[in-house]
N, C-alpha and C positions, 0 to 999 in steps of 0.2 A: 504494500500500500504506500509506503514512504517513497519508493522509487517512482511510482506513477504520479504522485503529487509533485515531486521534484521535476519530472519531465514536463508536466503541464505548466508548472511555474516558469521553467526555462523557455518554453515555447511562447509564453505570453510576453516575455521580455525582448522578443525580437531576435533571439539567437537562431542560428542556422543549424538545425539538428537534422541528421540523416536518420531515417527510420531504420531500426534494426531488423535484420532478416535472420531466419533460422538457417544455419549452414546445412548443406546437403550431407547426410551421414556418409562416412567413408565405408566402402564395402571391403569386407575381408573374405578371402577365398581360402577354404580349407579343403585339402584333398585326403581322402582315406582309401586305403587299399587293403584287401584281405582275401581270404579264401573261404568259401561257404561250403560246409559239409551237409549231407542229407539231414533234414530235420533241424538244421542249425540256424543260428542268427547271430548277428553282431550289432552292437549299438555304439554310436559315436557321439558323445556329448560335445556341445559347443555353446558359446555365449553370444547372444545378440546384444550388443552393448547399448542399443537405443532402438527407437522405432524404425521401421523400414520393411523392405521386402526380403524374404528368405527363399532361396531357390536351391533345391537338391536335385542333382542330375546324375543319372547312372551313366557314367562316362565310358566305361569299358565293361564288357561281360564276356567271359570266355569259359565255355563248359569243357569238360574232359573230352567230349566227343566233337567239339567245335561246331555244335548245332546252334545257330543264331536264333532259333525259334523257342528255346527253352527259357521260360520266364523265372524271375525271382520276385520276391516281395520287396517293396521300397516304401518307407514311411517317414513322416516328420512328426515329432511330438514334443512334449514338455518333459524335461529331465528332472527327476527327483533324486538328487545326490544322496540324501539320507537313506533312501531305500534302494538306490542303484537301479532305478526303474524308469523306462521310457513310456510315458502315457501317450497313446496314439488314438485319435478319434478316427472314425471311418472316412471323413472327408480328406484327410491327409495320408491316405494309404492306397497303394496300388499293388494288388496281389498278382498282377500279370505284367510286371515291368520288364521291358526288353532294353537293350542298349539304346541310350538316347532318351529314355523316359525322364520326365521332369515333374517335380511337385513344387508348387509355388504357394507361399502364404505371406500374409502381412502381419507383423507384430506391432502392437500399439505402444510398447515400452520395452525396456531391457528385459531379457528373459533367458533362463537356462533352457536350452532346447536340445534335441537329439535327432539324429538320423539313424534309421535302422534298416538293415538288409537282412532278409530272412528267406528260408525255403517255404514257399506256400503249398508244397506237397504236389506240384504239378509235373515234376520231372522224374524220369526213370533213374534208378540208382547208378546206371552207367554214365550219366551226365556229370556226376560228382567226382572230384571237387570242382567248384565253379569259382574262378578267379574274377574279381571285379574291382573297379575303382569308382567312387562317387566323389562329386565335387559339390561343396556347399558354399554358397555365396550369401553373406549375411551382413547386417550393419554392425 
């Protein structure tokens, strides 16, 4: 409240003030790579430092049989560090993700988030292990 009064008082005295603008959040890119086993999953926690757009991309996906039609699960959720748990809602999960799949969300403030890659149970055992890389871009 005091800052607003001081700004108004200064404007009434004929000072030349430039309006302040919110800076564009700086994007951070994290890259995570691993190997998925049958019935397995990996979770990758990260922090969105401020409001903005979060994008998770399945950058590479290579099955043991080199079959490009074998999907994995890809999701974006909220990280609970105390429980070591990634809470994912149905809107931010893709159970049939192929290479190039993208999940995008907007966060309204700083948040502990997580990306998760998992076996959705759609691949034959001969397709495992599945090597992958995901790229997470966040504020």
